[in-house]
N, C-alpha and C positions, 0 to 999 in steps of 0.2 A: 504494499500499499504506500503510495507516494502522496505526501501531503504538503501544501503550501498554504499555511494559515495566516500569512502576511502578504502585503503588497509591496512591490518594488516601486517606490516613488522617490524621485529626485536623487537616485543612487543609493537608497538604504531601503531595508526591509522594515516596514511599519505596520502597526495595528490597523486594519480596515475599519471603515465606518460601520459596516455590517459584519459581525463575527461569524455569521452562519456560513458554513462551507458548502459548496456545491459538489455533489457526487459526480465523478467522471466515469462514465460507463464504457466497458469494452464493447466495440461494435461486434466482436466475434461471438460473445455469448451473453452480453448485457450485464455482466458482473461488474461490481464497482472496483476500479483499479486505482482510483486516487481521489483526493478531495482538495479543493482549492477555494481560497477567498475570491470574491468577485467584487469589482469596484462599483461604487455608487457615485452619484453626482458630487457628493462631498469629497470623495477621493480625487475625482477629476479636478475639482477646484484646487486642491492642494498640489496636484501634479502641475497644473498650468501656472499657479502662482510661482512655484519653484522654478519652472522653465522660464517664465518671463524675467524673474529676478536674475537667473543665470545669464540669460542673453543680454540684459541691460548692463550687467557688471562687465561684460565683455571679455571675461577670462577665457572662454573657449573660442568665441568668434574672432578674437584678436590674436589667438595663438597662430603662429606662422603655419601656413598650409603643410609644409614638410613635417612639422611636428604632429599636426593632426593626422597625417597619413600614417605616421609610425605608430600612433595609438590604435588606429584601426587595423593596421597590419598585425599588431599584437592580438587583437580581437580574432582576426582571421586564423591566426595560428592556434589560438585556444579552441576554436571551433573545430579545426582539423584534427587536433588531438583528441577531441571528444566525438568524432563523427559516428562511432558505433553507438554511443549512447544516445545521440540525437536520433539516429535511425530507429533504434528500438523504441523510443518514446513516441515518435510519430506513428509507428505501426501500432503501438498500444492503444493510442487514443483515437487514431483515425481510421484504423483498420487497413491501412496501405499495406500491400504485400511487402515483405522484407526485401525482395530484390529491388523494388522501386525506391524504397527509402534509402537503402545502401547506395544504389546507383546514382542517386541524387546528390551525395555528398561531394564528389569531384566537381559537379556542376556548380555547387555553392562556392568552391574554391575559384573556379573560372570567373563566376560573376564578380566576386570580391576583387580579384586580381585586375579585372577590366576596370572597375571603379578606382582602384588604387593607381593604376597606370593613367587613367584619365585625369585624376587629381594632380598627379606629378607633372603632367603636360599641360594643364589647363591654363588659360590666359587670365589669371587672377587680376592682373593689372597690366595694361598694354597702352603704349603710346600710339596715337593715330596721326599719321601725317596729313596735313591739310591738302584739300584738292586744288586749292589756288596757291601756286608757288610764291605768289607776292604777299600771302597772308602771314601775319605774325602771330596768329592764334595758334596755340598748342593744345591738343586734347589728349586727355588721359581717361581710358575707359576701364572701369573697375567692375568686378563680378563680387558682389557681397552677399552674405547670408540674408534670407528673407525675414527670419525671426523664429517664431514658435510654430513647429510643424506638428499637426495631428495626423499621424499615420494609422490608417485603419485597414485591417487585413482579414481575409476569409480563413476558413478552417482547412481547406483541401490541401494546401501546400505551405504550412505556416512558416518554416524557416526561410524558404526561398522568398515568399512574399515580404517577410520582415526585413531581411537583409537587403532587398532590392530598394527598400525605402530608407532605413536608418543609415545604411552606409553613405549614400550620397548626401543625405541631409546632415549628417555629422561631419563628413569631409568638407562640406561647404561652410560649416560653422554655426549651424542652426542648433536650437534646443528641440528635443522631440518627446512627444508623448505618444507611445505606441499602444493602440487599442487592439486586443486580440480577442479571438472567439472564445467563449467559455469552454468549448470542446478541447481546445488546444492549451488549457491551463497548465499542463504538465510540461510539455516541451517549451512553451514560451516562459515558464517559471525557470527552466534550465537556462534558457537564453539569457534571462535576467541575471542569473548567476555568473555567467560568462562576462556580461557587460560590467558587473560590479568589480570584476577583477583586473580590468584594463586601465583603471585610473582616470576616468572621465571626471570633470569637476562636478561638484554638487549641483543638482538641478538640471543637468544637461539631458538626462534620459530617465524616462519612467515607462514601465510596462504594466499595462492594466487589462486584465481579462474582464469582459463586461458584456451585458446583453445589449440588444438593439437600442433600447431607450437610453441607456447611458451613452452609447455611441452617438446618437443624435445630439444629446446634451453636449458632448465633446465638440463635435464639428460645428455646432451653433455657437459655441462660446466666443465671446469677444476677444479673448486672449489668443486665439488662434489666428495665425497670419497665413498659413498654407494648409490645405487638406490634400493628403496623399491617400488615395483609396483603391483597393482592389476588391471586386465582388460583383454582385449581380447588376445587370443593367437598370433594373428597376430601382434599386438603392442608389445607384450612381446618378439617376435623374433627380432624385430627392436631394442628394448632396450637391449636385450642380446648381439647383435652385437656391439652396441656402448660401452657397458661395457667391452666386450671382447677386443675390440680395445684399449681402454684406461686403461684396467686393474682395472676397478672399481669393488668393491664388489657389488653383486646383489642378490636380492631375488625376485622371480616372482610368483604370485598367479593368475592363468590364467583360461581359460574356462573349461567347462565340459559338458558331454553328458552322465549323470549317469543313471545306470540301477538299477531298483528295481526288485529283483528275488523273486517272490511269489512261494514258494515251495508247492508241492501238498497237504501237510498235514496243511497248513496255514488256519487260520480263515479268510475267504475272507472278511466278514464284517469289521474286524479290519484292514486287510491289505488295503482295499479301503479307509477306513477312514484315514489311514496313507497317502494315496496319496493326500488327501486334504490338508495336511500341508507339507508333504515331497516333493511333486511335483508341487503344485500350490501356494506356498508362494510367496509373494511379486509380485503378478499378473504374476507369471511365470518368471519374470525377475531376475533370481537368478542362479549363476553359479553351485551351489550345488543341483539344482532341480533334482529329480529322474524322468526324462521324458521318459525314455525307461522302459516300464512295461513288464517284462518277465513272461509269464504265461504258466503253464503246459498244453499241448494239452488236457489232461483229463478234465480240468476245464476251458478251454479257453473261451467259450461263457458265462459260468457263470460269469466270471471275467469282460468280455467286457460289459455284461449287467449291472453289478454293477457299473462300471465306468461310463457308460452312465447316469444311474440314479443319481449318485453323481454329475457329472459335470452340468447336467441340473438343479440340485437343488440349485446350487450356484448362489447368487444374484451378477450381474454385474451392476456397477453404481458409483455414486459420492462417492469418497473415504471418504468424510466426513459423510456419512450416516452409522450409526452404524450396519445396516443390510447388508452392502455391504461387500462381500467377495473378489471380484476381481474388481480392479479399471482399469483405462486406462493405455496404454503404455505411456512412458515419453514424446515422441515427435512424430510428424506425420511421420517422416521417420521410426521410429521404428515400428509404426503401419502398415505402408505399408510393411515393411520387414516381419513381422509376417504373415500377409494376404497373401504375396507372397509365403511364405513356405506352407501355407494351400493350396493354388492352385497347388503348385508343388506336395504336397502329392496326391492330386486327379489325377494329370497327371501321377505320378508314378505307379498308380493302387492301392494304399491303399484304404481300404473300410472306407468311411466317416461314422462314427457311430453317431456323434452329432457335431453340430457346423458347421463351414464352413467360407468362406472368407467374408461373409456379415457382415456389421457393425450392432451391436445390435440396434434394433429399439428404437428410442427415444433418442439415445446417439450419433447422427451424428456430433454434434458440438465438441465432444472431440476426443481423440486418442484411442477409444475403438476397441477391436476385440472381436469376439465371441469365448469363450473357446471351444476347439475342441479336439476330441478323433478319432484317426485313428486305425483300426484294420487290420488284414491281412498284417501286415508290415514285409518286409524283412529287415534284419539288414544292407543290402548293400544300401537300399534306402537313399537318401540324408536327408530325414526328420528324419532318425534313426542315421545318422552320423554327422550331422552339428548342432551346437548350435543354436536354434531358438530364445531363449530368450523371451518367451511368453507362454500363457496358452495353450500349444498344447502337447497332450500325444500321444505317439506311443505304441501299444500293439503288442508284438512279441511273438509268440508261440515257445515253446522248447520241445524236445523229452524227455530228461532226465536231471539229475543233471549235468552231464558233458557238456551236450550241453548248458544248462543255463549259466554255468561259461564261456564256450567258447564265447557265444554271448556277455555276459557282458564285456569280455576283448577284444572283437573285436572292438576296438575304438581307435582313436589317443589320446583320452583323458583319464585321470585317476584321477579324483578329488574326487568323492564321489560315494555313492551307498548304497544300503539297501538289506537286506535279511529278509523274513518273514516265520516263521515256528512255529508249535505248540511245537517243541522241540528246546529249546533255544541253548543247546550244538551243536545240529546238525546245527542250523543256524550259530553258531559261527564257525564251521568247514568250512562251505561254505564260509563265509565272509573272512576266511584266504586265500582263493583261488583267490579272486577278486583283480585285480591289480589296486587298487586306494588308495589314501592317507587317505581316511576316509570311513568306512563302518558302518552303524547303523543297529542294530538288533531289529527287531520288533518295529521300530519307536522310538528308544532311541534318546535323544537329544545328539548333538555334545558336548563333554567335552572340556572346555577351558584350562584344565590343560595339556592335551595331545597336541602333535604337530598337526598342520593342514596345509595341502598343497597337491600338486598333484604329480602323476606319469606322465611320458611321456609328452604330449604337454600341460598338466595342470599346469606345473610350475617347478620352481627350488626353493629349500629351504622350510622352514616351519615357521609358525606363532604360537602364543599362548604359554603360559607357560614358562618354563625354556628353552626349546629348541628355542622357538621364540625369547626370550630375548638374548640368546647366539649369534644369527645371527647379532646382532648390536654391537658385541665386537670383538677385536682382542686378540689373545693369545701372551703374552710375557713371555719367560722363562729367569730367571736371575739365574745364577750359581755363587756360592761363594766357 
């Protein structure tokens, strides 16, 4: 039993306003695996007051960038040393299969290294030559910290979501209040332990597990200068409205319903193997999952048959079992949500290739769903347009390349996507036509040096690398 009976506020562990602890249930069998304090508005007030005081004191924001980089480099090293512990905690509270939580640890290192590199090369202060050679005016452009950042993250990939925000925010000299989901109280409690050890000044960082009501209190607070949010598009719209009303800076990484285009010349075996990791990662609870599989009519049944074979070969079960590929959904309501979409797909007339709404045999005590593939899906169906957030794939036929691009772009979302082809340059040409923030070719990994984010309802702003770092700064021009 893991217990966090205090909250990490302003760099110290303090008594919460509400002493009652929340039970953290295992998605595998719904047993209680931990208990943790949850933040209330009074705790938010304390964290923000400390964050504001720390920012106004200037101790952290006026620390030279190279020294801020070294502090965050120390944090990254601590995280690497504790990678196995982090992977275990996320599997325990989220139900994410062990292969996924362990495989994600090197990705956290690449993400952090990209931010550290960007900070070392960043133009914190640059002289600008006048366009008029006769001018005697000299300009200096500075990039300065925004102020107090409210970082709000979802439950599905807590460490990655947390570090994608706190690293650039801190590197830029901001003070941060990180609001995490109640379900992630254990892994995020451990994150707070690591942050405590790196030597940040008092008040610079707080980590608060809290419910949605407290989250809204945080983002609406007058002491917040910037909101950095990852979560649902619905919640993102609400946060954008709050930010607009109060003129806060805001960045939003929201939902997705990404398409994987398999071109006629693609190696089907390789493309379907790519579905295993590109579409069913993290039990399907991933905003970047390629859940719409676009297949040419000339090879449609071949691809459907290969997907059926793949999905039926994947072991569903205890996330702690090394042979498990797909674990349970995080909560019973999420389990029922996914099963409801599977029933809806059948009602809409899609062909059920494999899976279904039944709970996998022998796993009735947990939040499990049966991985499912639908064929003969029309892109107008709800199962093709709405984010299901579970291991459910829709296979959509297309006539030609233009039709494939049209279908891929026929979505309110624009977060991710993929193209498979034997001709890499051809795939790249098709990828340029897809209206999403990220497109992978032949299963390539997402690069952390480049910006990450979405078009349309998938968000505002970008994360990762120099572009992501820049979203936590304000421009100041000084003319002499």
